[in-house]
C-alpha positions as a Python dict, from the first residue, in 0.01 Angstrom:
ca = {
    (1, 'M'): (0, 0, 0),
    (2, 'L'): (113, 352, -80),
    (3, 'A'): (-27, 644, 121),
    (4, 'K'): (59, 1001, 34),
    (5, 'I'): (-78, 1347, 114),
    (6, 'L'): (-67, 1586, -181),
    (7, 'P'): (-184, 1946, -222),
    (8, 'C'): (-519, 2038, -375),
    (9, 'Q'): (-523, 2198, -718),
    (10, 'P'): (-516, 2490, -670),
    (11, 'A'): (-343, 2474, -333),
    (12, 'E'): (-562, 2572, -40),
    (13, 'P'): (-422, 2628, 311),
    (14, 'G'): (-554, 2371, 556),
    (15, 'F'): (-677, 2130, 287),
    (16, 'A'): (-510, 1849, 92),
    (17, 'Q'): (-571, 1514, -77),
    (18, 'L'): (-495, 1177, 78),
    (19, 'M'): (-403, 927, -193),
    (20, 'I'): (-429, 553, -118),
    (21, 'R'): (-300, 303, -371),
    (22, 'L'): (-337, -69, -304),
    (23, 'R'): (-69, -275, -469),
    (24, 'G'): (-215, -513, -725),
    (25, 'E'): (-570, -374, -693),
    (26, 'D'): (-756, -121, -907),
    (27, 'T'): (-1068, -103, -692),
    (28, 'L'): (-1186, 248, -605),
    (29, 'L'): (-1226, 293, -230),
    (30, 'S'): (-1548, 482, -158),
    (31, 'N'): (-1460, 519, 211),
    (32, 'L'): (-1157, 464, 430),
    (33, 'N'): (-1116, 378, 800),
    (34, 'F'): (-767, 431, 941),
    (35, 'T'): (-551, 522, 1239),
    (36, 'L'): (-241, 744, 1246),
    (37, 'C'): (47, 660, 1480),
    (38, 'N'): (372, 855, 1524),
    (39, 'N'): (721, 739, 1623),
    (40, 'E'): (641, 785, 1993),
    (41, 'Q'): (359, 531, 1953),
    (42, 'N'): (91, 797, 2006),
    (43, 'Y'): (-221, 810, 1793),
    (44, 'L'): (-374, 1122, 1642),
    (45, 'Q'): (-708, 1210, 1802),
    (46, 'H'): (-1008, 1393, 1656),
    (47, 'D'): (-909, 1715, 1836),
    (48, 'G'): (-552, 1718, 1699),
    (49, 'R'): (-384, 1579, 2011),
    (50, 'W'): (-160, 1269, 2016),
    (51, 'S'): (-251, 1000, 2268),
    (52, 'P'): (-158, 634, 2335),
    (53, 'A'): (-522, 534, 2278),
    (54, 'P'): (-597, 444, 1912),
    (55, 'H'): (-854, 661, 1735),
    (56, 'L'): (-1028, 552, 1414),
    (57, 'F'): (-1080, 812, 1141),
    (58, 'T'): (-1335, 764, 861),
    (59, 'L'): (-1324, 940, 522),
    (60, 'N'): (-1604, 916, 267),
    (61, 'G'): (-1643, 1022, -94),
    (62, 'G'): (-1341, 852, -249),
    (63, 'Y'): (-1251, 943, -608),
    (64, 'L'): (-999, 829, -869),
    (65, 'F'): (-665, 999, -810),
    (66, 'N'): (-310, 916, -926),
    (67, 'N'): (-395, 553, -1011),
    (68, 'G'): (-547, 512, -667),
    (69, 'S'): (-824, 647, -445),
    (70, 'G'): (-829, 1009, -332),
    (71, 'F'): (-991, 1163, -26),
    (72, 'R'): (-1012, 1531, 60),
    (73, 'I'): (-888, 1611, 412),
    (74, 'G'): (-912, 1930, 615),
    (75, 'P'): (-730, 2110, 898),
    (76, 'A'): (-829, 1853, 1161),
    (77, 'L'): (-594, 1604, 992),
    (78, 'L'): (-351, 1820, 798),
    (79, 'D'): (-254, 2073, 1066),
    (80, 'P'): (-130, 1825, 1332),
    (81, 'L'): (52, 1619, 1066),
    (82, 'L'): (240, 1925, 938),
    (83, 'A'): (312, 2044, 1292),
    (84, 'S'): (475, 1712, 1386),
    (85, 'A'): (826, 1626, 1270),
    (86, 'S'): (771, 1259, 1357),
    (87, 'Q'): (720, 993, 1096),
    (88, 'V'): (360, 869, 1092),
    (89, 'Q'): (230, 520, 1019),
    (90, 'I'): (-116, 487, 866),
    (91, 'Q'): (-308, 165, 927),
    (92, 'A'): (-607, 124, 698),
    (93, 'Q'): (-896, -114, 758),
    (94, 'L'): (-1036, -226, 424),
    (95, 'A'): (-1397, -325, 359),
    (96, 'S'): (-1282, -686, 315),
    (97, 'G'): (-1166, -688, 676),
    (98, 'E'): (-798, -682, 579),
    (99, 'T'): (-568, -438, 756),
    (100, 'R'): (-277, -273, 575),
    (101, 'S'): (-23, -26, 706),
    (102, 'T'): (259, 181, 566),
    (103, 'T'): (444, 507, 624),
    (104, 'L'): (238, 813, 540),
    (105, 'Q'): (426, 1039, 299),
    (106, 'L'): (372, 1416, 301),
    (107, 'V'): (479, 1656, 27),
    (108, 'R'): (563, 1916, 292),
    (109, 'D'): (707, 2174, 52),
    (110, 'E'): (372, 2207, -123),
    (111, 'L'): (135, 2178, 172),
    (112, 'F'): (16, 2465, 391),
    (113, 'S'): (-155, 2455, 728),
    (114, 'S'): (-474, 2649, 793),
    (115, 'G'): (-268, 2910, 976),
    (116, 'A'): (-118, 3017, 644),
    (117, 'R'): (-442, 3189, 543),
    (118, 'G'): (-355, 3510, 726),
    (119, 'Q'): (-593, 3783, 840),
    (120, 'T'): (-590, 4021, 541),
    (121, 'A'): (-927, 3933, 388),
    (122, 'N'): (-1136, 4151, 621),
    (123, 'Y'): (-1041, 4501, 509),
    (124, 'G'): (-1307, 4667, 725),
    (125, 'S'): (-1138, 4574, 1049),
    (126, 'S'): (-839, 4726, 1207),
    (127, 'S'): (-575, 4597, 1438),
    (128, 'V'): (-337, 4757, 1675),
    (129, 'A'): (7, 4610, 1695),
    (130, 'D'): (138, 4562, 2041),
    (131, 'S'): (407, 4822, 2087),
    (132, 'P'): (664, 4817, 2362),
    (133, 'L'): (603, 5051, 2650),
    (134, 'P'): (820, 5367, 2642),
    (135, 'A'): (1130, 5332, 2843),
    (136, 'T'): (1112, 5524, 3168),
    (137, 'E'): (1410, 5680, 3327),
    (138, 'S'): (1504, 5502, 3640),
    (139, 'E'): (1469, 5717, 3947),
    (140, 'P'): (1796, 5774, 4126),
    (141, 'F'): (1826, 5605, 4458),
    (142, 'P'): (1811, 5857, 4742),
    (143, 'V'): (2151, 5927, 4879),
    (144, 'T'): (2161, 5930, 5255),
    (145, 'A'): (2450, 6047, 5458),
    (146, 'A'): (2632, 5768, 5627),
    (147, 'E'): (2575, 5761, 5996),
    (148, 'P'): (2892, 5797, 6199),
    (149, 'A'): (3005, 5475, 6357),
    (150, 'P'): (2936, 5463, 6732),
    (151, 'P'): (3245, 5511, 6942),
    (152, 'E'): (3396, 5196, 7080),
    (153, 'P'): (3307, 5143, 7446),
    (154, 'I'): (3581, 5208, 7689),
    (155, 'R'): (3691, 4878, 7834),
    (156, 'A'): (3767, 4852, 8197),
    (157, 'P'): (4128, 4767, 8265),
    (158, 'T'): (4182, 4404, 8345),
    (159, 'T'): (4394, 4291, 8627),
    (160, 'A'): (4676, 4058, 8548),
    (161, 'R'): (4626, 3703, 8666),
    (162, 'P'): (4880, 3564, 8899),
    (163, 'K'): (5134, 3342, 8731),
    (164, 'R'): (5109, 2974, 8810),
    (165, 'N'): (5394, 2793, 8952),
    (166, 'S'): (5534, 2596, 8657),
    (167, 'S'): (5776, 2395, 8863),
    (168, 'L'): (5523, 2105, 8899),
    (169, 'F'): (5468, 2056, 8524),
    (170, 'P'): (5766, 1826, 8456),
    (171, 'I'): (5668, 1599, 8743),
    (172, 'I'): (5306, 1569, 8628),
    (173, 'A'): (5412, 1496, 8270),
    (174, 'A'): (5645, 1222, 8380),
    (175, 'V'): (5373, 1053, 8587),
    (176, 'L'): (5129, 1059, 8295),
    (177, 'L'): (5388, 912, 8061),
    (178, 'V'): (5451, 622, 8298),
    (179, 'V'): (5077, 553, 8326),
    (180, 'L'): (5034, 548, 7946),
    (181, 'I'): (5325, 311, 7898),
    (182, 'A'): (5183, 75, 8161),
    (183, 'A'): (4838, 79, 8002),
    (184, 'G'): (4986, 4, 7658),
    (185, 'A'): (5182, -291, 7790),
    (186, 'L'): (4875, -427, 7967),
    (187, 'W'): (4671, -413, 7646),
    (188, 'W'): (4947, -582, 7448),
    (189, 'F'): (4976, -882, 7679),
    (190, 'M'): (4617, -925, 7794),
    (191, 'G'): (4370, -757, 7564),
    (192, 'R'): (4518, -832, 7221),
    (193, 'D'): (4353, -1171, 7186),
    (194, 'S'): (4014, -1047, 7297),
    (195, 'A'): (4025, -753, 7056),
    (196, 'T'): (4055, -985, 6754),
    (197, 'P'): (3729, -1167, 6667),
    (198, 'S'): (3755, -1543, 6652),
    (199, 'A'): (3682, -1734, 6342),
    (200, 'A'): (3347, -1834, 6487),
    (201, 'E'): (3258, -1471, 6551),
    (202, 'K'): (3350, -1350, 6205),
    (203, 'P'): (3045, -1238, 6005),
    (204, 'E'): (2937, -1484, 5746),
    (205, 'A'): (2978, -1391, 5383),
    (206, 'P'): (2651, -1289, 5226),
    (207, 'A'): (2478, -1574, 5057),
    (208, 'A'): (2491, -1576, 4685),
    (209, 'S'): (2188, -1396, 4544),
    (210, 'A'): (1943, -1593, 4347),
    (211, 'A'): (1968, -1575, 3974),
    (212, 'A'): (1814, -1255, 3849),
    (213, 'K'): (1480, -1303, 3693),
    (214, 'P'): (1444, -1180, 3338),
    (215, 'D'): (1289, -834, 3321),
    (216, 'A'): (940, -847, 3173),
    (217, 'N'): (1004, -509, 3009),
    (218, 'V'): (1319, -612, 2823),
    (219, 'C'): (1295, -584, 2446),
    (220, 'S'): (1348, -949, 2356),
    (221, 'P'): (1169, -1209, 2143),
    (222, 'A'): (1066, -1390, 2463),
    (223, 'N'): (838, -1099, 2555),
    (224, 'L'): (663, -1065, 2220),
    (225, 'A'): (367, -1277, 2327),
    (226, 'S'): (337, -1140, 2681),
    (227, 'Q'): (312, -770, 2593),
    (228, 'S'): (76, -564, 2383),
    (229, 'E'): (208, -433, 2052),
    (230, 'L'): (222, -77, 2184),
    (231, 'D'): (400, -167, 2510),
    (232, 'F'): (656, -385, 2334),
    (233, 'V'): (745, -120, 2077),
    (234, 'Q'): (771, 151, 2344),
    (235, 'N'): (1007, -66, 2551),
    (236, 'C'): (1227, -131, 2248),
    (237, 'V'): (1236, 238, 2155),
    (238, 'Q'): (1332, 340, 2509),
    (239, 'Q'): (1617, 88, 2525),
    (240, 'K'): (1786, 228, 2211),
    (241, 'L'): (1916, -102, 2076),
    (242, 'D'): (2193, -112, 1817),
    (243, 'S'): (2120, -211, 1458),
    (244, 'D'): (2211, -580, 1493),
    (245, 'K'): (1993, -639, 1799),
    (246, 'L'): (1704, -443, 1654),
    (247, 'L'): (1710, -638, 1327),
    (248, 'L'): (1700, -963, 1526),
    (249, 'I'): (1396, -837, 1716),
    (250, 'I'): (1227, -735, 1390),
    (251, 'Q'): (1294, -1077, 1237),
    (252, 'A'): (1149, -1244, 1547),
    (253, 'A'): (840, -1023, 1519),
    (254, 'K'): (800, -1122, 1152),
    (255, 'D'): (835, -1491, 1242),
    (256, 'A'): (569, -1447, 1511),
    (257, 'K'): (346, -1262, 1260),
    (258, 'Q'): (359, -953, 1480),
    (259, 'C'): (355, -731, 1171),
    (260, 'G'): (267, -408, 1350),
    (261, 'V'): (569, -448, 1578),
    (262, 'A'): (804, -514, 1285),
    (263, 'Q'): (679, -220, 1079),
    (264, 'R'): (685, 26, 1367),
    (265, 'L'): (1036, -69, 1475),
    (266, 'Y'): (1152, -47, 1114),
    (267, 'A'): (997, 296, 1062),
    (268, 'H'): (1111, 444, 1395),
    (269, 'S'): (1477, 351, 1354),
    (270, 'A'): (1490, 424, 980),
    (271, 'Q'): (1343, 769, 1030),
    (272, 'G'): (1579, 822, 1324),
    (273, 'G'): (1884, 791, 1098),
    (274, 'D'): (1976, 423, 1127),
    (275, 'T'): (2078, 355, 766),
    (276, 'R'): (2120, -21, 816),
    (277, 'V'): (1763, -56, 936),
    (278, 'A'): (1638, 180, 663),
    (279, 'L'): (1810, -28, 394),
    (280, 'A'): (1661, -345, 538),
    (281, 'Y'): (1316, -184, 543),
    (282, 'A'): (1353, -70, 182),
    (283, 'A'): (1456, -424, 83),
    (284, 'E'): (1128, -558, 224),
    (285, 'Y'): (948, -366, -54),
    (286, 'D'): (1216, -368, -325),
    (287, 'P'): (1116, -607, -607),
    (288, 'Q'): (1481, -706, -642),
    (289, 'D'): (1523, -815, -277),
    (290, 'H'): (1165, -885, -170),
    (291, 'K'): (1100, -1211, 14),
    (292, 'P'): (728, -1285, 59),
    (293, 'S'): (618, -1310, 421),
    (294, 'E'): (303, -1262, 622),
    (295, 'C'): (405, -904, 702),
    (296, 'F'): (539, -811, 358),
    (297, 'K'): (335, -1009, 111),
    (298, 'T'): (408, -817, -209),
    (299, 'P'): (679, -576, -326),
    (300, 'D'): (603, -205, -345),
    (301, 'P'): (853, -4, -555),
    (302, 'D'): (714, 333, -442),
    (303, 'T'): (758, 253, -74),
    (304, 'A'): (1102, 104, -138),
    (305, 'A'): (1203, 425, -318),
    (306, 'Y'): (1079, 630, -24),
    (307, 'W'): (1303, 444, 224),
    (308, 'Y'): (1605, 453, -8),
    (309, 'D'): (1554, 828, -26),
    (310, 'T'): (1539, 835, 355),
    (311, 'V'): (1878, 659, 363),
    (312, 'L'): (2028, 923, 135),
    (313, 'Q'): (1907, 1202, 360),
    (314, 'T'): (2132, 1062, 633),
    (315, 'D'): (2407, 915, 414),
    (316, 'P'): (2413, 1096, 75),
    (317, 'E'): (2699, 878, -53),
    (318, 'N'): (2535, 542, 16),
    (319, 'Q'): (2590, 354, -309),
    (320, 'K'): (2326, 87, -249),
    (321, 'A'): (2053, 343, -192),
    (322, 'K'): (2163, 564, -483),
    (323, 'Q'): (2172, 274, -729),
    (324, 'R'): (1838, 122, -627),
    (325, 'L'): (1661, 458, -611),
    (326, 'E'): (1779, 543, -961),
    (327, 'E'): (1661, 209, -1098),
    (328, 'L'): (1324, 224, -924),
    (329, 'R'): (1254, 568, -1067),
    (330, 'K'): (1313, 463, -1428),
}
């Protein structure tokens, strides 16, 4: 499936056309039910907010457009999509009951939010621009004469203390030294053994801790079945896995037919600048490298080209992406 938002002809701020093209099908879609989910795993709501709770949008009045089905959308959808820099996944529910999802593409350079309309149409009104208040001169601080310091009180003369007789100091010091030496000798011969704890009194070494239980929130294939799709993807995103580990998780999700998990992890990392993951995601749709699976049943050259172009935005000299993008656009 290819999903793309294109400008109206002529362009109209706040309005655009959503084009949906189903690979291998020419059927015109008269209506479309879908959800929109960003990289933070939040869903667009009817009031323009993003929330973890999924919200189903419905569009009616489909028409033929660019070899697919077109739907006119307004500010409620277009404005929050343009305001967000995050990549958005669209998941469409077809009348047959089948669910398809892909990355929603926006031609941002040609789209305008409703705020671009301006306020110049009503010539009968007037507006007053907020002007800064005139600068006021700061009032000088009042200068007060310093109060003279109070005179220091006259201290009464102190009488000299009588000098102590220092002749007893050597005798007292000698007695104390003898006492200290005797106490040290007594401790050495009698108290040394009692000061050292016996082997029986020594504290026992802490028992070895039990083997750590695996964390239920760890991003691993073992937790695919025990967590919801949203929780699992959020845990993986928060743990910032490297490319090798993430590709293993994605492969495990594909094997478990957890297609939403695989596609969201692909899109989040590819859009975040991971060229290895972006190349792998493009290969899922590239007719040259496509391997049929439950999650990627048929090739999609347009989607493959989109992800090769995403690679080149991060790595302009990537030869694989340059070569395949050139061939797909022929």
